[in-house]
C-alpha beads as a LAMMPS data file, in Angstrom:
LAMMPS data file: protein, C-alpha beads

232 atoms
231 bonds

1 atom types
1 bond types

-500.0 500.0 xlo xhi
-500.0 500.0 ylo yhi
-500.0 500.0 zlo zhi

Masses

1 110.0

Atoms # bond

1 1 1 219.514 -408.319 -244.090
2 1 1 219.508 -409.907 -240.606
3 1 1 216.775 -408.935 -238.124
4 1 1 217.841 -406.986 -235.003
5 1 1 218.579 -409.285 -232.090
6 1 1 215.848 -407.761 -229.844
7 1 1 213.161 -408.428 -232.485
8 1 1 214.260 -412.045 -232.837
9 1 1 214.100 -412.546 -229.067
10 1 1 210.628 -410.927 -228.949
11 1 1 209.324 -413.229 -231.670
12 1 1 210.722 -416.270 -229.848
13 1 1 208.947 -415.222 -226.624
14 1 1 205.692 -414.624 -228.507
15 1 1 205.714 -418.063 -230.062
16 1 1 206.732 -419.888 -226.896
17 1 1 204.009 -418.170 -224.878
18 1 1 201.148 -418.333 -227.358
19 1 1 201.794 -421.353 -229.544
20 1 1 200.051 -423.893 -227.331
21 1 1 196.851 -421.839 -226.870
22 1 1 196.743 -420.943 -230.585
23 1 1 196.996 -424.597 -231.583
24 1 1 194.176 -425.504 -229.216
25 1 1 191.947 -422.766 -230.636
26 1 1 192.733 -423.804 -234.205
27 1 1 191.969 -427.449 -233.448
28 1 1 188.623 -426.612 -231.844
29 1 1 187.554 -424.570 -234.893
30 1 1 188.396 -427.300 -237.436
31 1 1 185.724 -429.804 -238.442
32 1 1 187.447 -433.124 -237.928
33 1 1 186.782 -436.315 -239.911
34 1 1 185.562 -439.340 -237.924
35 1 1 188.830 -441.134 -238.698
36 1 1 192.298 -440.216 -239.828
37 1 1 193.973 -442.929 -241.912
38 1 1 197.658 -442.113 -242.450
39 1 1 200.044 -444.521 -244.180
40 1 1 203.686 -444.589 -243.164
41 1 1 206.686 -446.539 -244.405
42 1 1 210.055 -446.776 -242.668
43 1 1 213.085 -449.073 -242.325
44 1 1 213.196 -451.363 -239.308
45 1 1 216.877 -452.158 -239.629
46 1 1 219.582 -454.001 -241.509
47 1 1 222.201 -456.592 -240.721
48 1 1 225.231 -458.224 -242.328
49 1 1 225.695 -461.923 -241.620
50 1 1 228.759 -464.116 -242.127
51 1 1 229.981 -467.558 -241.027
52 1 1 233.473 -466.212 -240.402
53 1 1 233.437 -466.436 -236.602
54 1 1 232.724 -470.143 -236.684
55 1 1 235.847 -470.847 -238.741
56 1 1 237.993 -468.372 -236.779
57 1 1 237.024 -470.281 -233.609
58 1 1 236.902 -473.726 -235.180
59 1 1 236.478 -476.406 -232.477
60 1 1 239.269 -478.672 -233.746
61 1 1 239.426 -480.624 -230.457
62 1 1 235.950 -482.125 -230.938
63 1 1 234.999 -485.154 -233.000
64 1 1 233.062 -484.160 -236.140
65 1 1 229.579 -485.692 -236.447
66 1 1 229.129 -488.697 -238.718
67 1 1 227.193 -486.653 -241.268
68 1 1 229.722 -483.805 -241.299
69 1 1 230.538 -481.822 -244.421
70 1 1 234.003 -480.985 -245.715
71 1 1 233.994 -477.242 -246.508
72 1 1 236.775 -475.015 -247.775
73 1 1 237.121 -471.689 -245.978
74 1 1 239.935 -469.392 -247.056
75 1 1 241.506 -472.365 -248.891
76 1 1 241.592 -474.558 -245.764
77 1 1 239.408 -477.672 -245.507
78 1 1 237.182 -477.940 -242.404
79 1 1 234.799 -480.650 -241.238
80 1 1 231.558 -479.066 -240.110
81 1 1 227.999 -479.886 -239.190
82 1 1 225.518 -478.211 -241.542
83 1 1 223.995 -476.480 -238.498
84 1 1 227.297 -474.656 -237.971
85 1 1 226.777 -472.713 -241.189
86 1 1 223.920 -470.683 -239.710
87 1 1 224.006 -466.972 -238.883
88 1 1 221.559 -464.818 -236.883
89 1 1 221.031 -461.281 -235.606
90 1 1 218.344 -459.324 -233.721
91 1 1 216.482 -456.185 -234.803
92 1 1 214.218 -454.175 -232.461
93 1 1 210.609 -453.922 -233.624
94 1 1 207.301 -453.554 -231.753
95 1 1 203.814 -452.813 -233.044
96 1 1 203.268 -450.611 -229.996
97 1 1 206.196 -448.376 -230.937
98 1 1 204.082 -446.710 -233.631
99 1 1 200.553 -447.505 -232.372
100 1 1 199.865 -447.634 -228.639
101 1 1 196.788 -449.697 -229.476
102 1 1 197.441 -452.332 -232.164
103 1 1 193.703 -452.276 -232.922
104 1 1 194.414 -449.024 -234.774
105 1 1 196.618 -450.805 -237.328
106 1 1 194.481 -451.267 -240.455
107 1 1 197.069 -453.029 -242.605
108 1 1 200.748 -453.908 -242.495
109 1 1 203.249 -455.061 -245.117
110 1 1 206.796 -456.197 -244.344
111 1 1 209.401 -455.751 -247.072
112 1 1 212.631 -457.748 -246.944
113 1 1 215.598 -457.035 -249.226
114 1 1 218.312 -459.676 -249.236
115 1 1 221.672 -459.816 -251.015
116 1 1 223.298 -463.241 -251.133
117 1 1 227.054 -462.846 -251.252
118 1 1 227.837 -466.566 -250.931
119 1 1 228.365 -468.816 -253.979
120 1 1 225.864 -471.340 -252.652
121 1 1 222.132 -471.645 -252.272
122 1 1 221.161 -470.014 -248.976
123 1 1 218.039 -470.003 -246.858
124 1 1 216.782 -467.292 -244.518
125 1 1 213.951 -466.540 -242.147
126 1 1 212.699 -463.591 -240.113
127 1 1 211.157 -464.585 -236.778
128 1 1 208.839 -462.366 -234.723
129 1 1 209.685 -462.587 -231.013
130 1 1 207.964 -461.420 -227.835
131 1 1 209.670 -459.570 -224.968
132 1 1 211.042 -462.874 -223.657
133 1 1 212.526 -463.724 -227.094
134 1 1 210.024 -466.524 -227.683
135 1 1 208.964 -467.087 -231.309
136 1 1 205.446 -465.849 -232.060
137 1 1 205.467 -466.026 -235.856
138 1 1 207.723 -466.082 -238.931
139 1 1 207.551 -464.161 -242.192
140 1 1 208.809 -466.509 -244.902
141 1 1 207.665 -469.881 -246.181
142 1 1 208.189 -472.297 -249.050
143 1 1 210.371 -471.161 -251.930
144 1 1 210.400 -467.636 -250.512
145 1 1 212.916 -468.814 -247.899
146 1 1 215.678 -469.472 -250.438
147 1 1 218.275 -467.121 -251.903
148 1 1 219.876 -467.689 -255.293
149 1 1 223.673 -468.192 -255.085
150 1 1 225.935 -465.233 -255.685
151 1 1 227.885 -465.193 -258.950
152 1 1 231.652 -465.727 -258.940
153 1 1 233.614 -463.170 -260.967
154 1 1 237.383 -462.810 -261.315
155 1 1 238.297 -465.837 -259.274
156 1 1 237.226 -465.407 -255.654
157 1 1 235.285 -462.164 -256.034
158 1 1 231.538 -462.476 -255.939
159 1 1 228.610 -460.507 -257.295
160 1 1 225.733 -460.520 -254.832
161 1 1 222.308 -461.610 -256.033
162 1 1 219.358 -459.489 -254.893
163 1 1 215.919 -460.708 -253.886
164 1 1 212.868 -458.963 -252.421
165 1 1 209.963 -460.357 -250.458
166 1 1 206.767 -458.574 -249.375
167 1 1 204.542 -460.123 -246.726
168 1 1 201.096 -458.633 -246.070
169 1 1 199.473 -459.114 -242.665
170 1 1 195.732 -459.497 -242.260
171 1 1 194.026 -457.788 -239.315
172 1 1 193.718 -461.209 -237.651
173 1 1 197.439 -461.814 -237.951
174 1 1 198.205 -458.367 -236.554
175 1 1 196.135 -459.202 -233.482
176 1 1 197.868 -462.568 -233.167
177 1 1 201.309 -460.909 -233.234
178 1 1 200.498 -457.757 -231.260
179 1 1 203.038 -458.583 -228.516
180 1 1 206.029 -458.608 -230.883
181 1 1 209.099 -456.823 -229.483
182 1 1 211.990 -458.085 -231.647
183 1 1 212.823 -459.604 -235.005
184 1 1 215.420 -462.336 -235.426
185 1 1 216.996 -462.590 -238.874
186 1 1 218.471 -466.030 -239.459
187 1 1 220.329 -467.316 -242.527
188 1 1 222.105 -470.521 -243.396
189 1 1 224.204 -471.899 -246.245
190 1 1 222.838 -474.893 -248.124
191 1 1 225.890 -476.952 -249.113
192 1 1 225.757 -480.592 -250.159
193 1 1 228.670 -483.086 -250.092
194 1 1 228.689 -483.131 -253.895
195 1 1 229.438 -479.405 -254.037
196 1 1 232.474 -479.516 -251.727
197 1 1 235.043 -478.893 -254.461
198 1 1 233.032 -476.219 -256.242
199 1 1 231.890 -474.106 -253.270
200 1 1 234.708 -472.339 -251.481
201 1 1 234.068 -469.749 -248.793
202 1 1 236.146 -466.646 -248.105
203 1 1 236.045 -464.062 -245.283
204 1 1 234.792 -461.331 -247.620
205 1 1 231.571 -463.220 -248.362
206 1 1 228.395 -462.144 -246.579
207 1 1 224.606 -461.939 -246.715
208 1 1 222.988 -458.514 -246.271
209 1 1 219.379 -458.274 -245.111
210 1 1 217.253 -455.121 -244.832
211 1 1 213.788 -455.136 -243.261
212 1 1 211.196 -452.381 -243.628
213 1 1 207.473 -451.977 -243.060
214 1 1 204.503 -450.061 -244.505
215 1 1 201.634 -449.433 -242.100
216 1 1 198.154 -447.989 -242.534
217 1 1 196.509 -446.672 -239.364
218 1 1 192.958 -445.781 -238.385
219 1 1 193.233 -443.023 -235.781
220 1 1 190.498 -441.145 -233.959
221 1 1 191.425 -437.419 -234.220
222 1 1 189.616 -436.601 -230.958
223 1 1 191.886 -439.003 -229.093
224 1 1 194.939 -437.362 -230.636
225 1 1 193.687 -433.895 -229.545
226 1 1 192.972 -435.045 -225.998
227 1 1 196.443 -436.565 -225.788
228 1 1 197.958 -433.277 -226.999
229 1 1 195.990 -431.185 -224.455
230 1 1 196.942 -433.426 -221.533
231 1 1 200.597 -432.433 -221.980
232 1 1 200.009 -428.673 -222.096

Bonds

1 1 1 2
2 1 2 3
3 1 3 4
4 1 4 5
5 1 5 6
6 1 6 7
7 1 7 8
8 1 8 9
9 1 9 10
10 1 10 11
11 1 11 12
12 1 12 13
13 1 13 14
14 1 14 15
15 1 15 16
16 1 16 17
17 1 17 18
18 1 18 19
19 1 19 20
20 1 20 21
21 1 21 22
22 1 22 23
23 1 23 24
24 1 24 25
25 1 25 26
26 1 26 27
27 1 27 28
28 1 28 29
29 1 29 30
30 1 30 31
31 1 31 32
32 1 32 33
33 1 33 34
34 1 34 35
35 1 35 36
36 1 36 37
37 1 37 38
38 1 38 39
39 1 39 40
40 1 40 41
41 1 41 42
42 1 42 43
43 1 43 44
44 1 44 45
45 1 45 46
46 1 46 47
47 1 47 48
48 1 48 49
49 1 49 50
50 1 50 51
51 1 51 52
52 1 52 53
53 1 53 54
54 1 54 55
55 1 55 56
56 1 56 57
57 1 57 58
58 1 58 59
59 1 59 60
60 1 60 61
61 1 61 62
62 1 62 63
63 1 63 64
64 1 64 65
65 1 65 66
66 1 66 67
67 1 67 68
68 1 68 69
69 1 69 70
70 1 70 71
71 1 71 72
72 1 72 73
73 1 73 74
74 1 74 75
75 1 75 76
76 1 76 77
77 1 77 78
78 1 78 79
79 1 79 80
80 1 80 81
81 1 81 82
82 1 82 83
83 1 83 84
84 1 84 85
85 1 85 86
86 1 86 87
87 1 87 88
88 1 88 89
89 1 89 90
90 1 90 91
91 1 91 92
92 1 92 93
93 1 93 94
94 1 94 95
95 1 95 96
96 1 96 97
97 1 97 98
98 1 98 99
99 1 99 100
100 1 100 101
101 1 101 102
102 1 102 103
103 1 103 104
104 1 104 105
105 1 105 106
106 1 106 107
107 1 107 108
108 1 108 109
109 1 109 110
110 1 110 111
111 1 111 112
112 1 112 113
113 1 113 114
114 1 114 115
115 1 115 116
116 1 116 117
117 1 117 118
118 1 118 119
119 1 119 120
120 1 120 121
121 1 121 122
122 1 122 123
123 1 123 124
124 1 124 125
125 1 125 126
126 1 126 127
127 1 127 128
128 1 128 129
129 1 129 130
130 1 130 131
131 1 131 132
132 1 132 133
133 1 133 134
134 1 134 135
135 1 135 136
136 1 136 137
137 1 137 138
138 1 138 139
139 1 139 140
140 1 140 141
141 1 141 142
142 1 142 143
143 1 143 144
144 1 144 145
145 1 145 146
146 1 146 147
147 1 147 148
148 1 148 149
149 1 149 150
150 1 150 151
151 1 151 152
152 1 152 153
153 1 153 154
154 1 154 155
155 1 155 156
156 1 156 157
157 1 157 158
158 1 158 159
159 1 159 160
160 1 160 161
161 1 161 162
162 1 162 163
163 1 163 164
164 1 164 165
165 1 165 166
166 1 166 167
167 1 167 168
168 1 168 169
169 1 169 170
170 1 170 171
171 1 171 172
172 1 172 173
173 1 173 174
174 1 174 175
175 1 175 176
176 1 176 177
177 1 177 178
178 1 178 179
179 1 179 180
180 1 180 181
181 1 181 182
182 1 182 183
183 1 183 184
184 1 184 185
185 1 185 186
186 1 186 187
187 1 187 188
188 1 188 189
189 1 189 190
190 1 190 191
191 1 191 192
192 1 192 193
193 1 193 194
194 1 194 195
195 1 195 196
196 1 196 197
197 1 197 198
198 1 198 199
199 1 199 200
200 1 200 201
201 1 201 202
202 1 202 203
203 1 203 204
204 1 204 205
205 1 205 206
206 1 206 207
207 1 207 208
208 1 208 209
209 1 209 210
210 1 210 211
211 1 211 212
212 1 212 213
213 1 213 214
214 1 214 215
215 1 215 216
216 1 216 217
217 1 217 218
218 1 218 219
219 1 219 220
220 1 220 221
221 1 221 222
222 1 222 223
223 1 223 224
224 1 224 225
225 1 225 226
226 1 226 227
227 1 227 228
228 1 228 229
229 1 229 230
230 1 230 231
231 1 231 232
């Protein structure tokens, strides 16, 4: 049975008037530990990358470089520079968004999920940028930068191949990268002249990248209480 309207209004007034003081009294009566060490995990963002726009806006009035590649896109042959087969996107990310003082970050692990939907070897990188979009650091190195080709099924359809990378940051590296404000996800197709007739690109092909993070914090509970009381 629903409560009478006047009782509901009374309860709302009681909570709005007394909640703040009650919380303060409860906090003061609790014996607090010297440190609070929560662990949180959350997605930073995701992006879908393709080389389609390059071919849709193909600069046919320019002379191809001497070391150009002949690449089929949507059954049409194009002469391209290997650098033209790169793709990039930005994701917002800042250490200070979840810890006003990066010194409170005890450990940090980035997790990157990638799905290669191109039938060629691909490479990717995640750059850490400052507020001016200058590169501070990068997450991947060596063999971890490469994505296995997607698998062709039923002609031009492709089955994406999944890969996962986890990159743990030491406390020293966290301090080094404390001014990070953005992530740049960059991918490129690795196509050699010998694979021209076997690798054909279509507009439905793409690379999907998801970036997440797990963070462990060391927080002083007294500081958290003082911050709470300042806003009452």
